[in-house]
C-alpha positions in Angstrom: 0.0 0.0 0.0 1.3 3.5 -0.8 0.4 6.9 0.5 -2.1 7.5 -2.3 -4.0 4.5 -1.2 -4.8 6.1 2.1 -5.2 9.7 1.0 -8.7 11.1 1.2 -10.4 14.5 1.4 -13.8 15.1 2.8 -16.3 17.9 2.8 -19.8 17.8 4.4 -21.2 15.8 1.5 -18.3 14.7 -0.6 -15.5 12.1 -0.3 -12.5 12.3 -2.6 -10.4 9.1 -2.7 -8.2 7.1 -5.0 -10.2 5.4 -7.8 -10.4 1.6 -7.7 -10.3 -0.6 -10.8 -14.0 -1.0 -10.4 -14.4 2.8 -10.8 -12.3 3.1 -14.0 -15.2 2.6 -16.6 -17.3 5.3 -14.8 -14.3 7.7 -14.6 -13.7 7.3 -18.4 -17.3 7.8 -19.3 -17.8 10.7 -16.9 -14.7 12.5 -18.2 -15.7 12.0 -21.9 -19.3 13.0 -21.2 -18.5 16.1 -19.3 -16.0 17.3 -21.9 -18.4 16.6 -24.8 -21.5 18.1 -23.1 -19.5 21.3 -22.4 -19.1 21.7 -26.1 -15.4 21.2 -26.3 -15.6 18.5 -29.0 -17.8 18.0 -32.0 -18.4 14.3 -31.6 -18.4 11.9 -28.6 -16.0 9.7 -30.7 -13.3 12.4 -30.8 -9.8 10.9 -30.5 -9.1 12.8 -27.3 -12.4 11.5 -25.7 -11.3 8.0 -26.6 -8.0 8.7 -24.9 -9.6 9.9 -21.6 -11.6 6.7 -21.5 -8.4 4.7 -21.1 -8.3 5.0 -17.4 -6.7 1.6 -16.5 -3.6 2.5 -18.6 -3.4 6.0 -17.1 -3.7 4.6 -13.6 -0.4 2.7 -14.0 1.6 6.1 -14.1 -0.7 8.5 -12.3 -3.1 8.9 -9.3 -6.7 9.0 -10.4 -9.2 10.2 -7.8 -13.0 10.0 -7.7 -15.5 12.3 -5.9 -18.3 10.4 -4.3 -21.6 12.0 -3.1 -23.8 9.4 -1.4 -21.6 6.7 -2.8 -22.2 7.9 -6.4 -19.2 9.1 -8.5 -19.9 12.7 -9.4 -16.3 13.8 -10.4 -12.8 12.7 -11.1 -9.3 14.0 -11.7 -5.9 12.7 -12.5 -2.8 13.9 -10.6 0.6 13.6 -12.3 4.2 14.3 -11.5 7.0 15.3 -13.9 8.4 12.3 -15.8 5.0 10.6 -16.4 4.0 10.0 -20.0 0.7 11.8 -19.0 2.4 15.0 -17.9 1.6 17.9 -20.2 3.0 20.8 -18.3 4.4 19.6 -14.9 7.7 21.0 -14.0 10.0 19.5 -11.4 8.4 20.1 -8.0 4.9 20.4 -9.4 1.8 18.2 -9.1 -0.2 18.6 -12.3 -4.0 18.3 -12.4 -5.4 16.8 -15.6 -8.7 15.5 -16.8 -10.7 17.2 -14.0 -14.3 16.5 -14.7 -17.7 16.9 -13.0 -20.9 15.1 -13.8 -22.9 17.6 -15.9 -25.9 17.1 -13.6 -23.8 18.0 -10.6 -21.9 21.0 -11.9 -21.9 24.3 -10.1 -22.1 22.6 -6.8 -18.6 23.0 -5.4 -17.2 19.7 -6.7 -14.5 21.3 -8.8 -13.4 23.5 -5.9 -13.3 20.5 -3.6 -11.1 18.6 -6.1 -8.6 21.5 -6.4 -8.5 21.8 -2.6 -7.9 18.0 -2.3 -5.1 18.3 -4.8 -3.4 21.1 -2.8 -3.6 18.9 0.3 -2.2 15.9 -1.6 0.6 18.0 -3.0 1.5 19.2 0.5 1.9 15.5 1.5 4.4 14.7 -1.3 8.1 15.2 -0.7 9.7 17.6 -3.2 6.4 19.0 -4.4 6.0 22.8 -3.9 3.4 23.8 -6.4 0.2 22.6 -8.3 -0.2 23.3 -12.0 -3.0 22.8 -14.5 -4.3 23.8 -17.9 -7.7 25.0 -18.9 -9.2 26.3 -22.1 -8.4 30.0 -22.9 -12.2 30.7 -23.2 -13.4 28.7 -20.2 -14.1 31.7 -18.1 -15.8 30.0 -15.2 -12.9 27.5 -14.8 -10.4 30.3 -14.9 -12.4 32.3 -12.3 -12.4 29.3 -10.0 -8.6 28.8 -10.2 -7.9 32.5 -9.8 -10.2 32.5 -6.7 -8.0 29.8 -5.2 -4.8 31.7 -5.7 -3.6 30.1 -8.9 -1.7 32.5 -11.2 -1.8 32.4 -15.0 1.6 31.7 -16.4 1.3 33.0 -20.1 4.8 31.9 -21.0 3.7 28.2 -20.6 0.4 28.5 -22.6 0.2 26.3 -25.6 -2.0 25.0 -28.5 -3.0 21.3 -28.6 -1.1 19.9 -31.6 -3.3 19.3 -34.6 -6.2 21.4 -33.2 -7.1 25.1 -32.6 -7.6 24.5 -28.9 -5.7 27.1 -26.9 -4.8 26.1 -23.4 -3.7 28.4 -20.6 -1.5 27.3 -17.7 -2.1 28.2 -14.1 0.1 27.3 -11.1 -0.1 27.8 -7.4 2.8 27.7 -5.0 2.1 25.8 -1.8 
C-alpha cells in the first residue's frame, strides 16, 4: 500500500479518494461525457475523448481520484508528476491536475473547488512538491475564475495550443 491508497479528502457531503479498478469505466465515461457536453468536442467519438476513457492504462503512471456523493461518483481527476507520459506541463516540483471532470448534472455545486482543494492537500503531503499546476481552455471563463479565486496564477509563457487542433490552453500554477 502506498500513500495515495490512504489519502482522502472530505467535505460535508463529498469524499475524494483514489479510484479503484471498479471505478475506471465510470471515470472514463464521466470525463468524456462532461467534456463533450461542455461543447469542447464536435463528436463523442473524438480521439481525445477515446484517450480519456483509457483509465486503466493511465492509472499505471498517475493517481486517479474520484469524488463520491452518497456513494455515487460525481467527479474525477488525474494527478501527475513530472516524468510521467501523461504530464503535459508539470515542471520539477509540481503536481499537475489533468482531466478534472464533474458530472454535468452536478456542476456548479462545489465539486471542482473540492477537487482542487484536495489536490493542494495531496501536494503538500508529497516530498519535493512545492506547487500545483493545470491547464484550462483559454475561453473557459468559469474554470479560470475558479482557479484564480483559489490563488492560482496564470503563467502565459507556458500557454500552448494542442497539436493538430485550434484548442488554446492556458497554464495556471499555485505555490504551496
